[in-house]
VODO-432690 format. One record per residue (C-alpha): chain; z, y, x. Coordinates in Angstrom, 3 decimals, decimal comma. Each point is the difference from the previous one (the first is absolute). Layout:
N
[rec 'A'; [Z; Y; X]];
...
// end
This chain:
490
[rec 'A'; [17,614; -12,595; 81,716]];
[rec 'A'; [-2,625; 1,163; -2,494]];
[rec 'A'; [-0,478; 3,752; -0,401]];
[rec 'A'; [0,878; 0,756; -3,636]];
[rec 'A'; [0,466; 3,745; 0,441]];
[rec 'A'; [-3,072; 1,031; -1,998]];
[rec 'A'; [0,788; -2,621; -2,633]];
[rec 'A'; [3,351; 1,626; -0,764]];
[rec 'A'; [-0,899; 3,564; 1,011]];
[rec 'A'; [-3,601; 0,530; -1,143]];
[rec 'A'; [-1,490; 3,466; -0,362]];
[rec 'A'; [-2,734; -1,296; -2,331]];
[rec 'A'; [-0,073; -2,818; -2,570]];
[rec 'A'; [-2,899; -1,516; -1,954]];
[rec 'A'; [0,555; -2,098; -3,141]];
[rec 'A'; [-2,811; -2,495; -0,578]];
[rec 'A'; [-0,277; -0,895; -3,661]];
[rec 'A'; [1,500; 3,340; -1,078]];
[rec 'A'; [0,111; 0,575; -3,735]];
[rec 'A'; [1,465; 2,112; -2,799]];
[rec 'A'; [0,704; -3,039; -2,196]];
[rec 'A'; [3,773; 0,367; 0,022]];
[rec 'A'; [0,921; -3,701; 0,070]];
[rec 'A'; [-2,493; -0,955; 2,710]];
[rec 'A'; [1,169; -0,335; 3,587]];
[rec 'A'; [-2,567; 2,528; 1,195]];
[rec 'A'; [1,613; 2,600; -2,255]];
[rec 'A'; [3,601; -1,047; 0,642]];
[rec 'A'; [-0,410; 0,356; 3,759]];
[rec 'A'; [-2,041; 3,207; 0,243]];
[rec 'A'; [2,019; 1,818; -2,666]];
[rec 'A'; [3,186; -0,948; 1,874]];
[rec 'A'; [-1,372; 1,348; 3,282]];
[rec 'A'; [-1,199; 3,245; -1,566]];
[rec 'A'; [2,989; 0,632; -2,294]];
[rec 'A'; [2,475; -1,047; 2,707]];
[rec 'A'; [-0,689; 3,050; 2,156]];
[rec 'A'; [-1,966; -1,491; 2,907]];
[rec 'A'; [-1,359; 2,916; 2,020]];
[rec 'A'; [-2,905; -1,792; 1,699]];
[rec 'A'; [-3,554; -0,533; -1,229]];
[rec 'A'; [-0,521; -2,442; -2,893]];
[rec 'A'; [-3,436; -1,531; -0,633]];
[rec 'A'; [-0,772; -1,993; -3,182]];
[rec 'A'; [-2,693; -2,642; 0,543]];
[rec 'A'; [-1,692; -1,385; -3,117]];
[rec 'A'; [-3,467; -0,549; -1,452]];
[rec 'A'; [1,076; 0,657; -3,582]];
[rec 'A'; [0,927; 3,707; 0,071]];
[rec 'A'; [-0,881; 3,295; 1,665]];
[rec 'A'; [3,594; 1,266; -0,139]];
[rec 'A'; [3,383; -1,713; 0,051]];
[rec 'A'; [2,937; 2,167; -1,059]];
[rec 'A'; [-1,994; 3,074; 0,926]];
[rec 'A'; [-0,991; -1,229; 3,453]];
[rec 'A'; [-3,586; -0,708; 1,044]];
[rec 'A'; [-0,658; -3,746; 0,052]];
[rec 'A'; [-2,125; -1,774; 2,616]];
[rec 'A'; [-2,129; -3,067; -0,647]];
[rec 'A'; [0,746; -1,582; 3,398]];
[rec 'A'; [2,485; 0,511; 2,809]];
[rec 'A'; [-2,849; 1,047; 2,303]];
[rec 'A'; [-1,014; 2,790; -2,385]];
[rec 'A'; [3,259; 1,861; 0,689]];
[rec 'A'; [-1,311; 0,967; 3,431]];
[rec 'A'; [3,440; 0,945; 1,335]];
[rec 'A'; [2,712; -1,942; 1,875]];
[rec 'A'; [2,171; -2,176; -2,256]];
[rec 'A'; [3,299; -1,309; 1,362]];
[rec 'A'; [0,866; -2,363; -2,843]];
[rec 'A'; [-1,838; -1,743; -2,847]];
[rec 'A'; [1,631; -1,549; -3,059]];
[rec 'A'; [-2,183; -2,675; -1,616]];
[rec 'A'; [0,413; -0,910; -3,676]];
[rec 'A'; [-3,295; -1,821; -0,755]];
[rec 'A'; [-0,408; -3,736; -0,861]];
[rec 'A'; [0,630; -2,491; 2,807]];
[rec 'A'; [-3,620; -1,189; 0,334]];
[rec 'A'; [-1,128; 3,563; 0,855]];
[rec 'A'; [2,704; 0,791; 2,561]];
[rec 'A'; [-1,692; -1,537; 3,063]];
[rec 'A'; [-3,115; 2,168; -0,230]];
[rec 'A'; [2,119; 3,133; -0,497]];
[rec 'A'; [2,166; -0,841; 3,039]];
[rec 'A'; [-3,172; -0,390; 2,054]];
[rec 'A'; [-1,176; 3,436; -1,191]];
[rec 'A'; [3,379; 1,467; 1,003]];
[rec 'A'; [-0,272; -1,526; 3,461]];
[rec 'A'; [-3,527; 1,393; 0,426]];
[rec 'A'; [1,333; 3,581; -0,347]];
[rec 'A'; [3,003; -0,572; 2,270]];
[rec 'A'; [2,770; -0,461; -2,582]];
[rec 'A'; [2,874; -2,038; 1,460]];
[rec 'A'; [2,588; -0,121; -2,806]];
[rec 'A'; [-0,306; -1,509; -3,477]];
[rec 'A'; [2,308; -0,923; -2,865]];
[rec 'A'; [-1,557; -2,740; -2,145]];
[rec 'A'; [1,646; 0,022; -3,408]];
[rec 'A'; [-2,480; -2,536; -1,411]];
[rec 'A'; [1,302; -3,469; -0,893]];
[rec 'A'; [-2,010; -3,225; -0,174]];
[rec 'A'; [0,464; -1,170; 3,578]];
[rec 'A'; [2,173; -2,742; 1,560]];
[rec 'A'; [2,564; 0,193; -2,796]];
[rec 'A'; [-2,561; -1,471; -2,449]];
[rec 'A'; [-2,258; -2,858; 1,131]];
[rec 'A'; [-2,175; -1,357; 2,815]];
[rec 'A'; [-2,712; 2,587; -0,614]];
[rec 'A'; [2,598; 2,750; 0,266]];
[rec 'A'; [1,303; -1,488; 3,241]];
[rec 'A'; [-3,522; -0,017; 1,400]];
[rec 'A'; [-0,489; 3,679; -0,909]];
[rec 'A'; [3,283; 0,876; 1,695]];
[rec 'A'; [-0,834; -1,922; 3,193]];
[rec 'A'; [-3,369; 1,775; 0,209]];
[rec 'A'; [1,696; 3,361; -0,520]];
[rec 'A'; [2,636; -0,688; 2,647]];
[rec 'A'; [-2,507; -1,194; 2,599]];
[rec 'A'; [-2,121; 3,121; -0,456]];
[rec 'A'; [3,010; 2,339; 0,139]];
[rec 'A'; [1,314; -1,596; 3,204]];
[rec 'A'; [-3,436; 0,218; 1,605]];
[rec 'A'; [-0,278; 3,711; -0,862]];
[rec 'A'; [3,636; 0,889; 0,761]];
[rec 'A'; [0,737; 1,054; -3,591]];
[rec 'A'; [3,476; 0,234; -1,535]];
[rec 'A'; [0,036; -1,456; -3,518]];
[rec 'A'; [2,942; 0,080; -2,408]];
[rec 'A'; [-0,237; -2,861; -2,496]];
[rec 'A'; [-2,102; -1,125; -1,748]];
[rec 'A'; [1,854; -0,462; -3,289]];
[rec 'A'; [2,357; 2,930; 0,584]];
[rec 'A'; [1,595; 2,736; -2,092]];
[rec 'A'; [-0,833; 2,468; 2,791]];
[rec 'A'; [1,965; 2,145; 2,435]];
[rec 'A'; [1,743; 3,360; 0,231]];
[rec 'A'; [1,315; 2,500; 2,514]];
[rec 'A'; [2,537; 2,221; -1,742]];
[rec 'A'; [0,256; 2,255; 3,062]];
[rec 'A'; [-3,538; 1,294; -0,699]];
[rec 'A'; [-0,055; -0,559; -3,801]];
[rec 'A'; [-2,567; -2,781; 0,277]];
[rec 'A'; [0,261; -2,342; -3,019]];
[rec 'A'; [-2,894; -2,457; 0,416]];
[rec 'A'; [1,610; -2,569; -2,286]];
[rec 'A'; [0,639; -1,141; -3,554]];
[rec 'A'; [3,465; 1,509; -0,487]];
[rec 'A'; [0,015; 3,642; -1,045]];
[rec 'A'; [3,484; 0,558; 1,417]];
[rec 'A'; [0,962; 3,336; 1,522]];
[rec 'A'; [2,522; -0,671; 2,725]];
[rec 'A'; [1,305; 2,523; 2,460]];
[rec 'A'; [-0,554; -0,900; 3,642]];
[rec 'A'; [2,761; -1,962; 1,712]];
[rec 'A'; [0,362; -2,360; 2,929]];
[rec 'A'; [-0,509; -3,402; -1,691]];
[rec 'A'; [-3,375; -1,763; 0,291]];
[rec 'A'; [-0,793; -2,908; -2,325]];
[rec 'A'; [-2,406; -2,909; 0,513]];
[rec 'A'; [-0,399; -2,489; -2,843]];
[rec 'A'; [-2,247; -3,024; -0,301]];
[rec 'A'; [0,297; 0,527; -3,755]];
[rec 'A'; [-1,193; 3,309; -1,400]];
[rec 'A'; [2,074; -0,471; -3,153]];
[rec 'A'; [3,181; -0,413; 2,040]];
[rec 'A'; [-0,956; 3,080; 2,007]];
[rec 'A'; [-0,648; 1,955; -3,199]];
[rec 'A'; [3,395; -0,856; -1,448]];
[rec 'A'; [1,806; 0,950; 3,213]];
[rec 'A'; [-1,814; 3,351; 0,082]];
[rec 'A'; [0,883; 0,745; -3,632]];
[rec 'A'; [3,646; -0,835; 0,754]];
[rec 'A'; [-0,113; 2,257; 3,050]];
[rec 'A'; [-1,379; 2,830; -2,137]];
[rec 'A'; [2,686; -0,531; -2,658]];
[rec 'A'; [2,820; -0,180; 2,553]];
[rec 'A'; [-1,196; 2,931; 2,157]];
[rec 'A'; [-0,574; -2,217; 3,043]];
[rec 'A'; [-2,704; 1,368; 2,286]];
[rec 'A'; [-2,780; -2,183; 1,412]];
[rec 'A'; [-2,345; 0,659; 2,896]];
[rec 'A'; [-2,793; -2,508; -0,623]];
[rec 'A'; [-1,045; -2,920; -2,192]];
[rec 'A'; [-2,605; -2,661; 0,565]];
[rec 'A'; [-0,806; -2,977; -2,188]];
[rec 'A'; [-1,334; -2,487; 2,529]];
[rec 'A'; [-1,580; -2,284; -2,614]];
[rec 'A'; [-1,819; -3,036; 1,405]];
[rec 'A'; [0,221; 1,294; 3,593]];
[rec 'A'; [-3,561; -0,964; 0,902]];
[rec 'A'; [0,038; 2,331; 3,028]];
[rec 'A'; [3,222; 2,024; 0,263]];
[rec 'A'; [3,052; -2,226; -0,254]];
[rec 'A'; [3,680; 0,734; -0,500]];
[rec 'A'; [0,667; 0,051; 3,746]];
[rec 'A'; [-2,673; 2,691; 0,460]];
[rec 'A'; [1,816; 2,299; -2,436]];
[rec 'A'; [3,292; -0,824; 1,693]];
[rec 'A'; [-1,523; 0,973; 3,340]];
[rec 'A'; [-1,258; 3,280; -1,426]];
[rec 'A'; [3,270; 0,933; -1,719]];
[rec 'A'; [1,806; -0,791; 3,251]];
[rec 'A'; [-1,785; 2,851; 1,775]];
[rec 'A'; [-0,391; 2,330; -3,027]];
[rec 'A'; [2,260; 3,036; 0,502]];
[rec 'A'; [0,249; 0,580; -3,765]];
[rec 'A'; [1,502; -3,468; -0,580]];
[rec 'A'; [3,703; -0,644; 0,657]];
[rec 'A'; [0,514; -3,131; -2,154]];
[rec 'A'; [-2,483; -2,733; -0,978]];
[rec 'A'; [0,189; -2,121; -3,148]];
[rec 'A'; [-2,215; -3,027; -0,594]];
[rec 'A'; [-0,751; -2,372; -2,845]];
[rec 'A'; [-1,575; -3,108; 1,546]];
[rec 'A'; [-1,197; -3,184; -1,686]];
[rec 'A'; [-1,545; -1,697; 3,041]];
[rec 'A'; [-0,682; 0,621; 3,682]];
[rec 'A'; [-3,198; -1,394; 1,547]];
[rec 'A'; [0,943; 0,462; 3,651]];
[rec 'A'; [3,743; -0,519; 0,341]];
[rec 'A'; [0,085; 0,654; 3,735]];
[rec 'A'; [-1,780; 3,362; -0,283]];
[rec 'A'; [2,191; 1,050; -2,904]];
[rec 'A'; [3,188; -0,899; 1,881]];
[rec 'A'; [-1,157; 1,884; 3,089]];
[rec 'A'; [-0,728; 3,107; -2,090]];
[rec 'A'; [3,307; -0,349; -1,861]];
[rec 'A'; [2,077; -0,469; 3,169]];
[rec 'A'; [-1,572; 3,071; 1,610]];
[rec 'A'; [0,419; 2,124; -3,131]];
[rec 'A'; [3,614; -0,869; -0,851]];
[rec 'A'; [1,095; 1,086; 3,459]];
[rec 'A'; [-1,037; 3,506; -1,088]];
[rec 'A'; [0,029; 0,113; -3,826]];
[rec 'A'; [1,600; -2,063; -2,796]];
[rec 'A'; [-2,305; -2,448; -1,787]];
[rec 'A'; [1,125; -1,149; -3,461]];
[rec 'A'; [-1,914; -2,961; -1,449]];
[rec 'A'; [-0,193; -1,841; -3,326]];
[rec 'A'; [-1,693; -3,410; 0,148]];
[rec 'A'; [-1,983; -1,176; -3,022]];
[rec 'A'; [-0,900; -3,666; -0,468]];
[rec 'A'; [3,445; -1,258; 1,040]];
[rec 'A'; [-0,181; -3,001; -2,380]];
[rec 'A'; [-2,711; -2,604; -0,552]];
[rec 'A'; [-1,003; 1,615; -3,300]];
[rec 'A'; [0,038; 3,485; 1,528]];
[rec 'A'; [-2,085; -1,268; 2,913]];
[rec 'A'; [-2,698; -1,285; -2,384]];
[rec 'A'; [0,026; 3,337; -1,837]];
[rec 'A'; [-0,441; 1,850; 3,312]];
[rec 'A'; [-3,024; -2,156; 0,862]];
[rec 'A'; [-1,738; 0,893; -3,264]];
[rec 'A'; [1,021; 3,656; 0,303]];
[rec 'A'; [-1,077; 1,075; 3,498]];
[rec 'A'; [-0,994; -3,303; 1,547]];
[rec 'A'; [3,159; 0,095; 2,139]];
[rec 'A'; [1,471; -3,210; 1,368]];
[rec 'A'; [3,785; 0,136; -0,329]];
[rec 'A'; [1,902; -2,255; 2,424]];
[rec 'A'; [3,608; -1,201; 0,172]];
[rec 'A'; [2,404; 2,788; -0,936]];
[rec 'A'; [2,719; -1,418; 2,283]];
[rec 'A'; [-2,304; 0,181; 3,029]];
[rec 'A'; [-1,165; 3,475; -1,026]];
[rec 'A'; [3,570; 1,308; -0,366]];
[rec 'A'; [0,941; -1,380; 3,398]];
[rec 'A'; [-3,051; 1,580; 1,630]];
[rec 'A'; [0,700; 3,380; -1,592]];
[rec 'A'; [3,645; -0,115; 1,116]];
[rec 'A'; [-1,164; -0,572; 3,576]];
[rec 'A'; [-2,225; 3,085; -0,287]];
[rec 'A'; [2,662; 2,288; -1,502]];
[rec 'A'; [-1,741; 0,277; -3,379]];
[rec 'A'; [2,371; 0,684; -2,938]];
[rec 'A'; [-0,949; -2,400; -2,794]];
[rec 'A'; [0,980; 0,711; -3,609]];
[rec 'A'; [-0,247; -1,998; -3,223]];
[rec 'A'; [-1,140; 2,581; -2,581]];
[rec 'A'; [-2,345; 2,970; -0,327]];
[rec 'A'; [2,834; 2,364; -0,882]];
[rec 'A'; [1,933; -1,031; 3,123]];
[rec 'A'; [-3,161; 0,546; 2,065]];
[rec 'A'; [-0,139; 3,663; -0,996]];
[rec 'A'; [3,776; 0,589; 0,047]];
[rec 'A'; [0,470; -1,341; 3,526]];
[rec 'A'; [-3,008; 1,939; 1,289]];
[rec 'A'; [1,372; 3,203; -1,537]];
[rec 'A'; [3,375; -0,643; 1,668]];
[rec 'A'; [-1,654; -0,448; 3,391]];
[rec 'A'; [-1,951; 3,219; -0,578]];
[rec 'A'; [3,008; 2,045; -1,177]];
[rec 'A'; [3,063; -1,053; 2,001]];
[rec 'A'; [1,135; -0,796; 3,549]];
[rec 'A'; [0,441; -3,649; 0,949]];
[rec 'A'; [3,538; -1,420; 0,071]];
[rec 'A'; [1,162; -0,657; 3,568]];
[rec 'A'; [2,164; -2,919; -1,130]];
[rec 'A'; [1,170; -1,971; -3,058]];
[rec 'A'; [3,329; 1,765; -0,686]];
[rec 'A'; [0,067; 1,650; -3,431]];
[rec 'A'; [2,276; 2,607; -1,540]];
[rec 'A'; [0,087; 0,245; -3,804]];
[rec 'A'; [1,038; 2,941; -2,201]];
[rec 'A'; [0,149; -0,835; -3,717]];
[rec 'A'; [0,821; 1,607; -3,338]];
[rec 'A'; [1,491; -3,264; -1,301]];
[rec 'A'; [1,527; -3,165; 1,409]];
[rec 'A'; [-2,426; -2,473; -1,588]];
[rec 'A'; [-2,995; 1,487; 1,803]];
[rec 'A'; [1,900; -0,266; 3,260]];
[rec 'A'; [0,730; -3,688; -0,616]];
[rec 'A'; [-3,635; -0,772; -0,838]];
[rec 'A'; [-1,182; 1,906; 3,065]];
[rec 'A'; [2,482; -1,757; 2,269]];
[rec 'A'; [-1,224; -3,390; -1,270]];
[rec 'A'; [-3,626; 0,989; 0,515]];
[rec 'A'; [0,704; 1,263; 3,513]];
[rec 'A'; [1,662; -3,220; 1,085]];
[rec 'A'; [-2,778; -2,112; -1,525]];
[rec 'A'; [-2,591; 2,020; 1,961]];
[rec 'A'; [1,786; -0,112; 3,349]];
[rec 'A'; [1,522; 3,493; -0,152]];
[rec 'A'; [3,618; 0,873; 0,844]];
[rec 'A'; [2,496; 2,354; -1,694]];
[rec 'A'; [2,487; 0,891; 2,762]];
[rec 'A'; [3,405; 1,278; -1,206]];
[rec 'A'; [0,902; 3,663; 0,350]];
[rec 'A'; [1,689; 1,143; 3,175]];
[rec 'A'; [3,302; 1,927; -0,174]];
[rec 'A'; [-1,875; 3,140; 1,009]];
[rec 'A'; [-2,514; -0,374; -2,837]];
[rec 'A'; [2,776; -0,834; -2,458]];
[rec 'A'; [1,801; 3,223; 0,933]];
[rec 'A'; [-3,143; 2,107; -0,370]];
[rec 'A'; [-0,760; -1,479; -3,426]];
[rec 'A'; [3,625; 0,412; -1,120]];
[rec 'A'; [-0,317; 3,724; 0,650]];
[rec 'A'; [-2,949; 0,316; -2,391]];
[rec 'A'; [0,361; -2,701; -2,666]];
[rec 'A'; [2,405; -0,443; -2,931]];
[rec 'A'; [3,108; -2,022; 0,906]];
[rec 'A'; [-1,190; -2,949; -2,114]];
[rec 'A'; [-3,200; -0,740; 1,966]];
[rec 'A'; [-0,514; -3,583; 1,198]];
[rec 'A'; [1,163; 0,422; 3,640]];
[rec 'A'; [-2,717; -2,335; 1,242]];
[rec 'A'; [-3,712; -0,663; 0,508]];
[rec 'A'; [-1,560; 0,221; -2,590]];
[rec 'A'; [1,459; 3,478; -0,494]];
[rec 'A'; [0,641; -0,005; -3,765]];
[rec 'A'; [0,299; 3,479; -1,551]];
[rec 'A'; [1,271; -1,610; -3,229]];
[rec 'A'; [-2,309; 1,768; -2,418]];
[rec 'A'; [0,152; 3,518; 1,492]];
[rec 'A'; [-3,614; 1,286; -0,365]];
[rec 'A'; [0,695; 3,030; 2,182]];
[rec 'A'; [-2,988; 0,728; 2,261]];
[rec 'A'; [2,219; 1,700; 2,573]];
[rec 'A'; [2,225; -3,073; 0,306]];
[rec 'A'; [-3,091; -2,134; 0,433]];
[rec 'A'; [-1,483; 2,402; 2,526]];
[rec 'A'; [3,194; 0,039; 2,080]];
[rec 'A'; [0,464; -3,784; -0,202]];
[rec 'A'; [-3,582; -0,764; 0,990]];
[rec 'A'; [0,124; 2,348; 2,983]];
[rec 'A'; [3,326; -1,386; 1,199]];
[rec 'A'; [-1,404; -3,537; -0,154]];
[rec 'A'; [-3,366; 0,938; 1,544]];
[rec 'A'; [1,682; 1,825; 2,877]];
[rec 'A'; [1,940; -3,106; 1,030]];
[rec 'A'; [-1,214; -2,328; 2,746]];
[rec 'A'; [1,301; -2,893; -2,107]];
[rec 'A'; [-3,004; 0,093; -2,349]];
[rec 'A'; [-3,757; -0,238; 0,546]];
[rec 'A'; [-1,009; 0,718; -3,623]];
[rec 'A'; [1,612; 1,388; -3,151]];
[rec 'A'; [-0,558; -1,127; -3,602]];
[rec 'A'; [0,959; 2,566; -2,669]];
[rec 'A'; [0,492; -1,393; -3,506]];
[rec 'A'; [0,022; 1,675; -3,370]];
[rec 'A'; [-0,095; 3,755; 0,555]];
[rec 'A'; [-3,753; 0,423; -0,577]];
[rec 'A'; [-0,642; 0,830; -3,684]];
[rec 'A'; [3,718; -0,273; -0,798]];
[rec 'A'; [-0,011; 3,776; -0,559]];
[rec 'A'; [-2,149; -0,580; -3,089]];
[rec 'A'; [2,905; -1,742; -1,706]];
[rec 'A'; [1,729; 3,399; -0,181]];
[rec 'A'; [-2,570; 1,125; -2,592]];
[rec 'A'; [0,789; -3,009; -2,159]];
[rec 'A'; [3,710; 0,838; 0,093]];
[rec 'A'; [-0,762; 3,415; -1,455]];
[rec 'A'; [-2,382; -1,509; -2,557]];
[rec 'A'; [2,730; -2,388; -1,155]];
[rec 'A'; [2,485; 2,847; -0,378]];
[rec 'A'; [-2,504; 2,027; -2,061]];
[rec 'A'; [-0,609; -2,970; -2,324]];
[rec 'A'; [3,756; -0,152; -0,561]];
[rec 'A'; [0,084; 3,619; -1,141]];
[rec 'A'; [0,981; 1,851; 3,175]];
[rec 'A'; [-1,703; 3,332; 0,587]];
[rec 'A'; [-1,567; 0,119; 3,449]];
[rec 'A'; [-1,673; 3,142; 1,258]];
[rec 'A'; [-2,479; -1,530; 2,349]];
[rec 'A'; [-3,719; 0,227; 0,791]];
[rec 'A'; [-0,972; -3,658; 0,492]];
[rec 'A'; [-3,302; 0,891; 1,671]];
[rec 'A'; [1,744; 2,203; 2,560]];
[rec 'A'; [2,726; -2,605; 0,532]];
[rec 'A'; [-2,646; -2,677; 0,572]];
[rec 'A'; [-1,675; 2,204; 2,624]];
[rec 'A'; [3,361; 0,650; 1,621]];
[rec 'A'; [0,783; -3,724; 0,216]];
[rec 'A'; [-3,464; -0,703; 1,427]];
[rec 'A'; [0,694; 2,671; 2,606]];
[rec 'A'; [3,311; -1,626; 0,945]];
[rec 'A'; [-1,691; -3,382; 0,414]];
[rec 'A'; [-2,845; 1,500; 2,008]];
[rec 'A'; [2,503; 1,662; 2,338]];
[rec 'A'; [1,828; -3,319; 0,436]];
[rec 'A'; [-3,239; -1,789; 0,912]];
[rec 'A'; [-0,949; 2,819; 2,368]];
[rec 'A'; [3,350; -0,550; 1,708]];
[rec 'A'; [-0,721; -3,724; 0,390]];
[rec 'A'; [-3,286; 0,813; 1,755]];
[rec 'A'; [1,843; 2,440; 2,300]];
[rec 'A'; [2,699; -2,573; 0,824]];
[rec 'A'; [-2,633; -2,609; 0,883]];
[rec 'A'; [-1,560; 2,448; 2,420]];
[rec 'A'; [3,373; 1,074; 1,414]];
[rec 'A'; [1,324; -3,517; 0,635]];
[rec 'A'; [-3,286; -1,973; 0,209]];
[rec 'A'; [1,300; -2,530; -2,529]];
[rec 'A'; [-1,610; -1,132; -3,262]];
[rec 'A'; [1,821; 0,868; -3,240]];
[rec 'A'; [-0,863; -1,919; -3,189]];
[rec 'A'; [0,942; 1,804; -3,256]];
[rec 'A'; [-0,012; -2,308; -3,045]];
[rec 'A'; [-0,378; 1,614; -3,432]];
[rec 'A'; [2,479; -0,488; -2,841]];
[rec 'A'; [-3,014; -0,095; -2,321]];
[rec 'A'; [-3,729; 0,186; 0,811]];
[rec 'A'; [-2,125; 1,845; -2,569]];
[rec 'A'; [-3,662; -1,163; -0,162]];
[rec 'A'; [-1,198; 3,317; 1,439]];
[rec 'A'; [2,525; 0,036; 2,875]];
[rec 'A'; [-1,825; 0,696; 3,303]];
[rec 'A'; [1,011; -2,499; 2,665]];
[rec 'A'; [-0,395; 2,495; 2,842]];
[rec 'A'; [1,834; 3,343; -0,010]];
[rec 'A'; [-1,643; 2,483; 2,330]];
[rec 'A'; [2,083; 2,958; 1,058]];
[rec 'A'; [-1,613; 3,420; 0,078]];
[rec 'A'; [1,370; 0,269; 3,538]];
[rec 'A'; [-2,467; -2,760; 1,007]];
[rec 'A'; [2,163; -1,677; 2,592]];
[rec 'A'; [-0,639; -3,154; 1,953]];
[rec 'A'; [1,078; -2,371; -2,806]];
[rec 'A'; [-0,038; -0,150; -3,806]];
[rec 'A'; [2,629; -1,412; -2,350]];
[rec 'A'; [-1,084; -3,137; -1,864]];
[rec 'A'; [1,570; -1,042; -3,310]];
[rec 'A'; [0,599; -3,725; -0,590]];
[rec 'A'; [0,308; -1,544; -3,468]];
[rec 'A'; [2,601; -2,679; 0,764]];
[rec 'A'; [2,461; -0,977; 2,753]];
[rec 'A'; [-2,005; -3,193; 0,494]];
[rec 'A'; [-3,193; 1,978; 0,669]];
[rec 'A'; [1,749; 2,254; 2,516]];
[rec 'A'; [1,672; -2,884; 1,878]];
[rec 'A'; [-3,181; -2,074; 0,160]];
[rec 'A'; [-1,904; 2,978; 1,344]];
[rec 'A'; [2,693; 0,770; 2,583]];
[rec 'A'; [0,107; -3,639; 1,152]];
[rec 'A'; [-3,760; -0,086; 0,632]];
[rec 'A'; [0,111; 3,323; 1,823]];
[rec 'A'; [2,845; -1,314; 2,146]];
[rec 'A'; [-1,982; -3,136; 0,898]];
[rec 'A'; [-3,001; 2,109; 0,976]];
[rec 'A'; [2,250; 2,258; 2,108]];
[rec 'A'; [1,422; -3,106; 1,704]];
[rec 'A'; [-3,569; -1,150; 0,743]];
[rec 'A'; [-0,782; 3,373; 1,619]];
[rec 'A'; [3,206; -0,178; 2,046]];
[rec 'A'; [-1,036; -3,416; 1,270]];
[rec 'A'; [-3,296; 1,538; 1,126]];
[rec 'A'; [1,838; 2,917; 1,635]];
[rec 'A'; [-1,623; 2,464; -2,440]];
[rec 'A'; [3,212; 1,242; -1,620]];
// end
């Protein structure tokens, strides 16, 4: 296992090719590191300026005269080899090579990359890339990358062979309030390969879930060994690029990756306990679920719904994904009868028949979660249904009715009710060690996916956009739980 500690937790970073030209990589990277709040030393290295964003610039890496844990290189490909040799001469072991023009281009680029890799291996250097968007450690506010996202620190670490895919996932995570621990764009993987990052995230205490975008794997055996070891301890969620013949050709021209048979790859990942997904959005959603909720101990699902149609759709989805909806016991029926209107559905799904009463929902969800009949609960329709109350008043006002009401205060009150309901879901998950999947009636564009209670308990409530999304997520979590049970880890 390679030691990547100083790569991800440096106390000093040098940017070679640093600049103040805003659209140049040397400016994008160093401005991101400095503006992002990194507390370590930052050294600009350039021959074209005495200062870079107010910091003294050095003409060479040797001129710094102090220990440097990490260098980020943004100069043209033909100059990279000599700079790497200079770094090695002063004892630097970790480098991120942003520069493109290597194996993804032509034979000359492949030759440059082979020379770089041979030297790095001989000197024991860790190299990210080349042809990468960079890396980040959100735990220490290190943003040595293209994306100027400002994420709060969470437990999900992301490795992507495509920097653009990584960028999009990070922007989504920022928008949806999903916390990340680390990001690395592995690029051409001349030295450090995807299995090396998997190995590191396996033992990294700040990583609880790993997500990967992979176009090709050079050493299948090593990758499978790393994956099998890691999934016994942490979930690994993977999206495979280059699944088709056309996609495979695109991957070859993009990072030089050779993409093999997707059927063989899927089978290999299933053997290793890796959770494969089909889209970028599912990659992030499933990782957030793993990071926020307990695993289901079985495939038996209880459903509480605001309307019958959602219950029908959810029941269909559950059956199609290998999940069961056991009927209510007499004991559960009696408990629900005590709390619900007489016209409720008397079955699973528990249909509240359009009663958007948070207390009814709260009672129903707890009754279902407390039962040994169910391993997970799906809650449909209550989230954001409170907002419809405002529209009822608005309609009455348009029809001439006088309503003495402060809409701003009412909106705050409704938000408070919803927040309390989501807090209760987090508490129930901790109390019963069962996942609960609330699905929103509507999902505004600015709706955070993760609701974090001020009480900061063990779990957080996660809001799903559709019943299909919730069921698919639950089914994959169940399969991973079954894999851990088979290993004797759950």
